[in-house]
C-alpha positions in Angstrom: -36.0 19.4 13.3 -33.6 20.2 16.1 -30.5 22.0 14.9 -27.4 19.8 15.0 -25.2 21.1 17.8 -22.1 20.1 15.9 -23.0 22.5 13.1 -24.2 25.3 15.4 -21.7 28.1 15.3 -22.7 29.0 18.9 -21.3 25.7 20.1 -17.5 25.7 20.6 -15.4 23.3 18.6 -15.1 19.9 20.3 -11.9 19.2 22.2 -10.7 15.7 23.2 -10.3 15.1 26.9 -8.7 12.2 28.8 -9.6 11.4 32.4 -7.8 9.2 35.0 -10.5 7.2 36.7 -10.8 5.2 39.9 -13.6 2.8 40.8 -14.5 0.1 43.2 -15.4 -2.9 41.1 -17.5 -4.8 43.6 -20.9 -3.8 42.2 -19.9 -3.7 38.5 -20.1 -6.5 35.9 -16.8 -5.4 34.6 -15.8 -2.1 32.9 -17.0 -2.7 29.3 -20.5 -1.6 28.3 -23.2 -4.3 28.5 -26.8 -3.9 27.5 -28.4 -5.3 30.6 -25.7 -5.1 33.3 -24.2 -2.3 35.4 -20.7 -1.5 34.1 -18.1 1.3 34.6 -18.4 2.5 30.9 -22.2 2.4 31.1 -22.3 4.6 34.2 -19.7 7.0 32.8 -21.5 7.5 29.5 -24.8 8.0 31.3 -23.2 10.7 33.5 -21.8 12.4 30.4 -25.2 12.4 28.7 -26.9 13.9 31.8 -24.3 16.7 31.6 -25.0 17.1 27.9 -21.3 16.6 27.2 -22.3 14.5 24.2 -25.4 12.7 23.0 -23.8 9.7 21.2 -20.8 8.0 22.7 -19.7 6.7 19.3 -19.7 10.2 17.8 -17.8 11.5 20.8 -15.2 8.7 20.3 -15.7 7.5 23.9 -13.2 4.7 24.8 -11.1 3.4 27.7 -7.6 2.1 28.1 -8.7 -1.5 28.7 -11.3 -3.9 30.1 -11.4 -5.0 33.7 -13.4 -8.1 34.8 -16.3 -8.2 37.2 -15.1 -7.3 40.7 -11.8 -5.7 39.6 -11.0 -2.2 40.9 -9.0 0.6 39.4 -7.1 3.8 40.3 -5.4 4.1 36.9 -8.1 3.5 34.3 -8.1 6.1 31.5 -11.1 7.1 29.4 -11.3 9.7 26.6 -14.0 11.5 24.7 -14.6 14.6 22.7 -16.9 17.4 23.9 -17.6 21.0 23.3 -17.9 21.6 27.0 -14.6 20.7 28.6 -14.9 23.0 31.6 -18.3 21.5 32.5 -16.8 18.0 32.2 -13.9 18.8 34.5 -16.0 20.5 37.1 -19.2 18.4 37.1 -18.4 14.8 36.3 -17.6 13.8 39.8 -21.0 15.3 40.8 -22.8 13.1 38.3 -20.9 9.8 38.5 -22.1 7.2 41.0 -20.3 7.0 44.4 -18.2 4.1 43.4 -16.6 5.9 40.4 -14.6 9.1 40.5 -12.2 11.1 38.3 -8.8 12.1 39.8 -7.2 14.0 36.9 -7.8 15.2 33.4 -5.8 16.4 30.4 -6.6 17.8 26.9 -5.2 15.4 24.3 -4.9 15.2 20.5 -8.0 14.6 18.4 -6.8 11.0 17.5 -5.8 10.0 21.1 -7.0 6.5 22.0 -6.1 5.4 25.6 -5.9 1.7 24.6 -3.7 2.0 21.5 -1.6 4.9 22.9 -0.9 3.2 26.2 2.9 2.6 26.7 2.3 0.2 29.6 -0.1 -0.9 32.2 0.5 -1.7 35.9 -1.6 -3.9 38.1 -1.5 -4.7 41.8 -2.9 -7.9 43.2 -3.5 -7.8 47.0 -3.5 -11.2 48.7 -6.3 -11.7 51.2 -4.1 -14.1 53.2 -0.5 -13.5 54.3 1.9 -15.8 52.4 4.2 -18.0 54.4 7.3 -17.1 52.4 7.1 -13.8 50.6 10.9 -13.8 50.0 10.5 -16.9 47.9 7.7 -15.2 46.0 9.9 -12.2 45.3 12.7 -14.4 43.9 10.2 -16.4 41.8 8.6 -13.2 40.4 11.8 -12.3 38.6 11.2 -15.3 36.3 8.3 -13.4 34.7 10.5 -10.6 33.5 11.0 -10.3 29.7 9.0 -11.8 26.9 7.2 -15.2 27.6 4.4 -17.4 26.3 1.6 -17.1 28.9 -0.6 -19.9 27.5 -0.5 -21.6 30.9 -1.1 -18.4 32.8 -4.0 -16.7 31.1 -7.1 -17.3 29.0 -5.6 -16.8 25.6 -8.4 -17.5 23.1 -7.4 -16.3 19.7 -4.8 -13.8 21.1 -1.1 -13.9 20.7 0.1 -15.6 24.0 3.4 -13.8 24.1 3.6 -10.8 26.4 6.5 -8.7 27.6 6.7 -8.1 31.4 8.7 -5.0 32.3 8.5 -5.2 36.1 7.3 -7.8 38.6 7.8 -7.5 42.4 6.3 -8.5 45.7 5.6 -5.7 48.2 3.8 -5.1 51.5 1.3 -2.4 52.5 0.0 -2.5 56.1 -0.8 -6.2 56.8 -1.3 -7.0 53.1 1.2 -8.5 50.7 0.8 -7.7 47.0 2.1 -8.5 43.6 2.8 -5.5 41.3 3.4 -6.2 37.7 3.9 -3.9 34.7 3.8 -4.9 31.1 3.2 -3.4 27.7 -0.1 -5.3 27.5 -1.9 -8.2 29.3 -4.0 -11.2 28.4 -7.3 -12.0 30.1 -6.7 -13.3 33.6 -3.0 -13.1 33.2 -2.2 -11.1 36.4 -4.6 -13.2 38.5 -2.9 -16.4 37.2 0.5 -15.0 37.9 -0.7 -14.0 41.4 -2.0 -17.5 42.0 1.2 -19.2 40.8 3.4 -17.0 43.1 1.1 -17.6 46.1 1.7 -21.3 45.5 5.4 -20.6 45.7 4.9 -18.7 49.0 2.9 -21.6 50.4 5.7 -24.1 49.5 3.5 -25.9 47.0 5.9 -25.2 44.1 9.3 -23.5 43.7 10.7 -21.0 41.2 11.4 -23.8 38.8 7.6 -24.4 38.6 7.2 -20.9 37.3 9.7 -21.6 34.6 7.9 -24.8 33.6 4.6 -22.9 33.3 6.3 -20.4 31.0 8.2 -22.9 28.9 6.3 -26.2 28.9 2.8 -27.3 27.8 0.6 -28.4 30.6 -2.8 -30.0 30.7 -3.6 -28.2 34.0 -3.3 -24.5 33.6 -3.2 -22.3 36.7 -6.6 -21.1 37.9 -6.8 -17.4 38.4 -6.8 -15.9 41.9 -10.1 -14.2 42.9 -10.9 -10.9 41.2 -11.5 -9.0 44.5 -7.8 -8.4 45.1 -6.9 -7.0 41.7 -6.4 -3.2 41.0 -5.6 -1.6 37.7 -2.9 0.6 39.2 -1.7 2.7 36.4 -1.9 3.3 32.6 1.0 5.1 31.1 -0.2 7.1 28.1 2.5 9.7 28.3 0.0 12.3 29.6 0.8 15.2 32.0 -2.2 15.1 34.2 -4.0 18.0 35.9 -5.4 16.9 39.2 -9.2 17.2 39.8 -10.5 18.2 43.2 -11.3 15.1 45.2 -14.9 14.0 45.4 -16.3 14.4 48.9 -19.2 12.2 47.8 -17.0 9.3 47.0 -14.7 10.0 49.9 -17.6 9.7 52.3 -18.8 6.5 50.6 -15.3 4.9 50.9 -15.1 5.9 54.6 -18.5 4.3 55.2 -17.3 1.1 53.5 -14.2 1.0 55.7 -16.3 1.5 58.8 -18.7 -1.2 57.8 -16.2 -3.9 56.9 -14.1 -3.2 60.0 -17.2 -3.7 62.1 -18.2 -6.9 60.2 -14.7 -8.3 60.8 -15.2 -7.8 64.6 -18.7 -9.3 64.4 -17.4 -12.4 62.6 -14.7 -12.7 65.3 -17.3 -12.8 68.0 -19.7 -15.1 66.2 -17.2 -17.6 64.8 -14.0 -17.3 66.9 -13.0 -20.9 66.2 -12.3 -20.0 62.5 -9.9 -17.2 63.3 
């Protein structure tokens, strides 16, 4: 029988590592492991096993800070696991991960660290695909989300507590895109996407700031439908960690550059083929 590595005195004592992770969510069926679908956790665990960082993700205590839905992206996801080969993990993970996932920083953490339960807050950005008519009205309405509210009309609650505390909510611009940035201690399923949809309706003149207050304080038979997943980015997870940057992945950098080139070209092709829709 193969000797257990955990009991082998030649194998160093395991240490627990945390990694800050970015990914493009377009080709993933969400972040959480699924038996028959491509997911962020599934690909990350597979890369770890190829590097022999661990053989069983359960034994290694592999976990992430939170789940993201199909099509949602991240630059501030946090994963953690224990391994006897921390240097190998830091140096080689970006060489084994697929091109649409990469690690940007790492840290050695306590043996009991869990990125979900130890997270102090999470921040999301939602980028709107269309410019809103009145971003100033959206900015004013966003302040109504601050504090603790019942988000039953602005999330899929299920059996969860519908009350959530929002720490920050603001409207910003980046290039030609407008975005909602929202920070909270925790979020419900689809909460940010529903908040984004409600604020876009304010920017389009379809409702005013009082409509946001009604959604937070009154029962409605027509809850807000979430905005499309493609604009949502898990921006940051604050676990109180001092991160050590990891050298940027040239593989993923090249992949992202190719995506930008492709979609810029396709935008021009669509302008030529269907100019009446632009």
